C-alpha positions as CSV (number, residue, x, y, z in Angstrom):
1,X,26.1,16.1,-0.2
2,X,27.8,18.4,2.2
3,X,31.0,17.5,3.9
4,X,30.7,16.2,7.5
5,X,32.5,18.3,10.1
6,X,35.0,16.5,12.4
7,X,35.7,18.2,15.7
8,X,38.9,17.2,17.4
9,X,38.9,17.5,21.2
10,X,42.5,16.9,22.4
11,X,45.1,18.1,24.9
12,X,47.8,20.3,23.3
13,X,50.5,18.0,24.5
14,X,49.1,15.4,22.1
15,X,49.2,17.6,19.0
16,X,51.9,15.6,17.3
17,X,49.7,12.4,17.5
18,X,46.6,14.4,16.3
19,X,48.7,15.5,13.3
20,X,49.6,11.9,12.5
21,X,46.0,10.9,12.6
22,X,45.0,13.8,10.2
23,X,47.6,12.4,7.7
24,X,45.8,9.1,7.8
25,X,42.5,10.8,7.3
26,X,43.8,12.6,4.2
27,X,41.7,10.5,1.7
28,X,38.5,11.5,3.5
29,X,39.6,15.2,3.7
30,X,40.9,15.4,0.1
31,X,37.7,13.9,-1.4
32,X,35.6,16.4,0.6
33,X,33.8,13.9,2.7
34,X,35.0,15.5,6.0
35,X,36.3,18.8,7.1
36,X,38.4,18.6,10.2
37,X,38.3,21.3,12.8
38,X,40.4,22.0,15.9
39,X,41.2,25.1,18.0
40,X,44.2,26.0,15.8
41,X,41.6,27.2,13.2
42,X,40.6,30.0,15.5
43,X,41.5,33.4,14.0
44,X,43.2,36.1,16.0
45,X,40.8,38.5,17.7
46,X,38.0,35.9,18.0
47,X,36.7,34.8,21.4
48,X,38.2,31.3,21.6
49,X,35.8,29.7,24.0
50,X,32.8,30.8,22.0
51,X,34.4,29.6,18.8
52,X,35.1,26.2,20.3
53,X,31.6,25.9,21.7
54,X,30.1,26.8,18.3
55,X,32.0,24.1,16.5
56,X,31.5,21.6,19.3
57,X,27.7,22.1,19.2
58,X,27.5,21.8,15.4
59,X,30.0,19.1,14.5
60,X,28.7,15.9,12.8
61,X,31.4,13.8,14.5
62,X,33.4,14.5,17.6
63,X,36.7,12.8,18.0
64,X,38.0,12.7,21.6
65,X,41.8,12.0,21.6
66,X,42.1,10.3,25.0
67,X,45.3,10.3,27.0
68,X,46.4,11.1,30.5
69,X,46.9,14.7,29.3
70,X,43.3,14.7,28.0
71,X,41.7,13.3,31.2
72,X,43.7,15.6,33.4
73,X,42.8,18.7,31.4
74,X,40.0,20.6,33.1
75,X,38.9,22.0,29.8
76,X,39.0,18.8,27.8
77,X,37.4,16.4,30.3
78,X,35.5,19.0,32.2
79,X,34.1,21.1,29.4
80,X,34.4,19.5,25.9
81,X,33.8,15.9,26.8
82,X,30.5,16.5,28.8
83,X,29.1,18.5,25.9
84,X,30.1,15.8,23.4
85,X,28.4,13.1,25.6
86,X,25.2,15.1,26.1
87,X,25.0,15.6,22.3
88,X,25.6,11.9,21.9
89,X,22.9,10.9,24.3
90,X,20.5,13.2,22.5
91,X,21.5,11.4,19.2
92,X,22.8,14.6,17.7
93,X,26.4,13.5,17.0
94,X,28.7,10.5,16.8
95,X,31.4,10.6,19.5
96,X,34.5,8.6,18.7
97,X,37.0,8.2,21.6
98,X,40.5,7.4,20.2
99,X,42.8,6.1,22.9
100,X,46.2,7.7,22.2
101,X,48.1,6.7,25.3
102,X,47.5,4.2,28.1
103,X,45.1,5.7,30.7
104,X,42.3,4.5,32.8
105,X,39.6,5.6,30.3
106,X,37.3,2.6,31.1
107,X,36.6,4.2,34.5
108,X,35.3,7.4,32.8
109,X,32.0,8.0,31.0
110,X,33.9,6.9,27.9
111,X,33.9,3.4,29.1
112,X,30.4,2.9,27.8
113,X,31.4,3.7,24.2
114,X,33.1,1.7,21.5
115,X,36.6,3.1,21.2
116,X,39.3,3.2,18.6
117,X,41.8,1.6,17.9
118,X,40.4,-1.9,17.9
119,X,40.1,-3.4,21.4
120,X,41.0,-0.1,23.1
121,X,44.7,-0.7,22.8
122,X,46.3,2.7,22.8
123,X,47.9,4.0,19.6
124,X,51.4,4.3,21.2
125,X,51.2,0.6,22.4
126,X,51.0,-0.7,18.8
127,X,54.3,-2.0,17.4
128,X,53.6,0.0,14.2
129,X,52.0,3.3,14.9
130,X,51.0,3.7,11.3
131,X,48.9,0.5,11.6
132,X,47.3,1.9,14.7
133,X,46.3,5.1,12.9
134,X,45.2,3.2,9.9
135,X,42.9,1.2,12.2
136,X,41.5,4.4,13.6
137,X,41.1,6.0,10.1
138,X,39.1,2.9,9.0
139,X,36.8,3.2,12.0
140,X,36.2,6.9,11.3
141,X,35.6,6.1,7.6
142,X,32.9,3.5,8.6
143,X,31.1,6.2,10.6
144,X,31.4,8.7,7.8
145,X,30.0,6.1,5.3
146,X,27.1,5.3,7.7
147,X,26.2,9.0,8.1
148,X,26.3,9.6,4.4
149,X,24.1,6.5,3.8
150,X,21.6,7.7,6.5
151,X,21.4,11.1,4.7
152,X,20.7,9.7,1.3
153,X,18.5,6.8,2.2
154,X,14.9,7.8,1.4
155,X,12.4,7.3,4.1
156,X,10.5,4.0,3.9
157,X,7.3,4.1,1.8
158,X,4.2,2.6,3.3
159,X,1.3,1.5,1.2
160,X,-1.6,3.9,1.2
161,X,-4.7,2.8,3.1
162,X,-7.6,2.0,0.8
């Protein structure tokens, strides 16, 4: 079974929080279940927008790291988020909003989706940030497991008509 690709859509001001989340996803990464991707993977000399678009359009899971920085970013909320939501509506991808910092995300199109961490309490509001990221990692692991099960489950067999 091929590894699932995880696209991270985030504002660069939130890079430290994204790095913390990646550490909590290390089991999924080290076992080859997921391959994370973000714009820091873009090689010099490559057209950055096209590279982001290619990964955004082919990812198995899109993780939106939501914060005031994210929602105020014209590129994140105006370019990446709409593509992610269109692919979600077409049932092509799982979109996982992760609420990093307090913001009015419920008033955005993300308000229709189940978010992480549990109950939509932002990561930075948790007393123990590691527990918050562990909660997020468990949610992502559930989605990964469900996608793997969907890929290996054989189609139902129907009796042949006589």
